[in-house]
C-alpha positions as CSV (number, residue, x, y, z in Angstrom):
1,M,0.0,0.0,0.0
2,P,1.5,3.4,-1.0
3,N,0.6,5.2,2.3
4,S,1.5,2.5,4.7
5,P,4.8,2.8,6.5
6,S,7.3,0.1,5.5
7,D,10.0,-1.4,7.7
8,S,12.7,0.8,6.0
9,D,10.8,3.9,7.1
10,R,10.9,2.9,10.8
11,P,13.8,4.3,12.8
12,C,16.3,1.8,14.2
13,R,15.7,1.3,17.9
14,V,18.7,1.2,20.2
15,R,18.3,0.4,23.9
16,I,20.9,1.5,26.4
17,Q,21.3,-0.6,29.5
18,H,23.2,0.5,32.6
19,R,26.4,-1.5,32.9
20,G,25.4,-3.6,29.9
21,P,25.4,-3.9,26.1
22,L,23.6,-1.7,23.6
23,L,20.6,-3.6,22.3
24,V,19.9,-2.9,18.7
25,E,17.0,-4.0,16.6
26,G,18.4,-5.9,13.7
27,P,19.4,-6.8,11.2
28,V,22.6,-4.7,11.6
29,E,25.9,-4.0,10.0
30,V,28.6,-2.7,12.2
31,E,31.7,-0.9,11.0
32,L,34.7,-1.5,13.1
33,E,37.6,0.9,13.8
34,D,39.8,-0.7,11.1
35,G,37.1,-0.1,8.5
36,S,36.0,-3.7,8.3
37,T,32.3,-4.6,8.7
38,V,30.5,-7.4,10.5
39,A,26.8,-8.2,10.1
40,S,24.0,-10.0,11.9
41,D,20.6,-10.8,10.6
42,R,19.1,-11.5,14.0
43,F,16.0,-9.5,15.1
44,R,18.0,-8.0,18.0
45,V,21.7,-7.9,18.7
46,A,23.7,-6.9,21.8
47,L,26.8,-4.7,21.1
48,C,29.6,-4.8,23.6
49,T,30.4,-1.5,25.2
50,C,33.0,-2.7,27.8
51,R,35.4,-4.3,25.2
52,R,35.8,-7.4,27.4
53,S,33.9,-9.6,24.9
54,R,35.8,-12.4,23.2
55,R,33.3,-12.0,20.3
56,Y,33.7,-8.2,20.0
57,P,31.7,-6.2,18.8
58,W,29.0,-8.8,19.9
59,C,28.4,-9.0,23.6
60,D,29.2,-12.3,25.3
61,T,28.1,-11.1,28.8
62,S,31.7,-10.5,30.0
63,H,30.5,-7.2,31.5
64,R,28.7,-9.1,34.3
65,E,30.3,-8.9,37.6
66,R,31.8,-12.1,38.8
67,S,31.4,-12.7,42.4
68,R,34.2,-14.4,44.3
69,P,33.5,-17.3,46.5
70,T,33.2,-16.3,50.1
71,D,36.0,-17.3,52.5
72,K,34.2,-19.7,54.8
73,K,36.3,-20.6,57.7
74,S,35.2,-23.7,59.6
75,T,35.1,-23.4,63.4
76,T,36.2,-26.7,64.7
């Protein structure tokens, strides 16, 4: 229909999460610092903002805080 909005007319939605990745509605193409590009055809992607990801620019949840085991001393 000529007057109906198409998917290409919709703005791309980016969701910012505190201490987390950027969630972007896909599909997306990301240009890296060196000029190369990576693409994903998923409906939503998580882009790493902390640079800890082993799959950068995709988030692998490396930003999550890792808790250390508590030092439990036995009282015997």
